C-alpha positions, 0 to 999 in steps of 0.5 A, spaced: 715 456 293 719 457 287 726 461 286 727 466 291 720 467 294 719 466 301 712 464 305 712 468 311 707 468 317 707 475 321 708 474 328 703 478 333 706 484 336 704 486 343 698 491 344 702 497 347 709 499 347 713 504 351 718 509 349 725 510 351 723 515 356 717 511 359 711 514 355 706 508 353 704 508 346 697 505 345 696 500 339 692 505 336 698 509 334 701 507 327 708 509 325 709 510 318 713 505 314 714 500 320 718 494 319 715 487 323 718 481 324 715 474 321 717 467 321 719 463 314 714 458 313 717 456 306 723 458 302 724 457 295 730 453 292 734 459 290 733 463 297 741 463 299 741 466 306 734 465 309 731 458 311 725 455 313 724 457 321 728 463 321 725 470 324 726 475 319 724 483 319 721 486 313 716 491 310 709 488 310 706 494 306 709 492 299 708 484 299 703 479 296 698 476 301 695 469 301 690 465 305 692 458 306 687 453 311 684 460 314 691 463 316 694 469 313 701 469 310 705 474 306 709 472 299 716 476 298 722 475 295 729 474 299 731 481 297 725 484 301 728 481 307 732 487 312 734 482 317 734 475 320 734 474 327 740 469 329 737 464 335 744 461 336 748 465 339 754 461 338 754 462 331 755 470 332 751 476 334 743 476 335 742 479 328 745 480 321 744 484 315 
């Protein structure tokens, strides 16, 4: 990847979700402008806050799609990432923006 570009693989979501009130929301219900989690498979040399292997939160609708070896990936800029999951609690809180 070049500059601040990221190669991201979208992580699969569970089929059904539950609301805070306990109602089951089936997978067929789509929520507008829903952000999704993905795994960074490659990061350009200009990416300062995101590394390969990080879990990131982003909007999948506005990104470019590419297929490599039969797998679907998204190419996005680092500025399009809304959050990065911190897998190491000794380094701070669970998420940072």
